[in-house]
C-alpha positions in Angstrom: 15.4 16.4 -19.1 13.6 17.9 -16.1 14.7 20.8 -14.1 13.2 21.3 -10.6 13.7 24.6 -8.8 12.7 25.0 -5.2 12.0 28.3 -3.5 10.4 29.8 -0.4 12.9 28.7 2.2 14.2 31.0 4.9 14.4 32.0 8.5 11.3 31.3 10.5 10.5 31.4 14.1 9.1 28.3 16.0 5.4 28.2 15.4 5.6 30.0 12.1 4.7 29.1 8.7 6.4 28.7 5.3 5.3 27.8 1.7 8.0 26.0 -0.3 7.4 25.9 -4.1 8.9 23.7 -6.7 8.8 24.8 -10.2 9.2 22.0 -12.9 10.3 22.3 -16.5 8.7 20.2 -19.2 5.3 19.7 -20.7 4.5 16.6 -18.9 4.6 17.7 -15.4 0.9 16.6 -14.9 2.1 13.0 -15.4 4.6 13.1 -12.6 4.2 12.1 -9.0 6.2 14.6 -6.9 7.8 14.3 -3.5 9.5 16.5 -0.9 12.3 15.1 1.3 14.6 17.0 3.7 18.1 16.6 5.2 19.1 18.2 8.5 22.7 18.6 9.4 24.4 15.3 10.2 21.4 13.3 9.4 20.2 11.1 6.4 17.7 12.6 4.0 14.1 11.8 5.0 10.7 11.6 3.4 8.4 14.5 4.1 5.4 14.4 1.8 4.4 13.2 -1.7 1.5 13.6 -4.1 0.2 11.6 -7.1 0.2 12.9 -10.6 -3.5 13.7 -10.3 -3.2 15.3 -6.9 -5.9 12.9 -5.6 -3.5 11.0 -3.4 -1.2 12.5 -0.9 1.3 10.9 1.6 3.0 12.2 4.6 6.0 11.2 6.7 5.9 11.3 10.4 7.7 14.7 10.8 5.0 16.8 9.0 1.9 14.8 9.7 -0.8 17.2 10.8 1.4 20.3 10.1 2.4 20.1 6.5 0.3 20.1 3.4 1.4 19.1 -0.1 -0.5 20.3 -3.2 0.2 20.9 -6.9 -1.0 23.2 -9.6 -0.5 21.3 -12.9 -1.3 24.4 -14.9 1.6 26.2 -13.3 4.0 23.0 -13.3 4.4 23.7 -9.5 4.2 21.8 -6.4 3.9 23.3 -2.9 4.7 22.4 0.6 2.8 24.4 3.1 4.5 24.1 6.4 2.8 25.3 9.7 3.6 25.3 13.4 7.3 24.9 12.5 9.6 23.6 15.1 13.5 23.9 15.6 14.0 20.3 14.4 12.2 21.3 11.0 15.5 22.9 10.2 16.9 21.3 7.1 17.5 21.6 3.4 14.2 20.7 1.6 14.5 18.9 -1.7 11.8 18.6 -4.4 11.7 15.2 -6.4 9.9 13.9 -9.5 9.0 10.5 -10.6 8.9 10.8 -14.4 8.4 7.2 -15.3 5.7 6.0 -12.9 8.1 4.0 -10.8 6.5 1.1 -8.8 8.6 2.0 -5.8 7.0 3.4 -2.7 6.2 7.1 -2.5 8.0 7.2 0.7 11.5 6.1 -0.7 14.0 8.0 -2.7 14.0 5.1 -5.3 10.9 6.3 -6.7 12.2 9.6 -7.8 14.6 10.1 -10.7 14.9 14.0 -10.7 15.9 16.2 -7.8 16.2 19.9 -7.3 19.0 21.7 -5.6 17.2 22.2 -2.4 16.1 25.2 -0.4 17.2 25.9 3.3 14.8 26.3 6.1 16.2 27.5 9.3 14.7 28.1 12.7 15.4 31.6 14.0 14.4 31.3 17.4 
């Protein structure tokens, strides 16, 4: 079993920044590819960013390209999402996800990930 706990969400004005964190349980975190997704009210969940187990490869969805950065610290079992230049349309619940069995599915799809966190809310306060 893997538990994922997101934190760092909150109210932020347009143009501001937030750093989301996702802490994972388990000793083999360093073997997991990790992803971030988000779901805005009334919309389907969409891909935000992902990172390979080694951290060498990163992937970004259109919403965050050029503004968001995903990173990981395997010593702390944590993956991060640094979000800059936030826009009102970034308002959503942000979910962390883990691929614990090296799925061959695309990093960009939900099918790759078998464990999900509960989500953390990011809200535009403008």
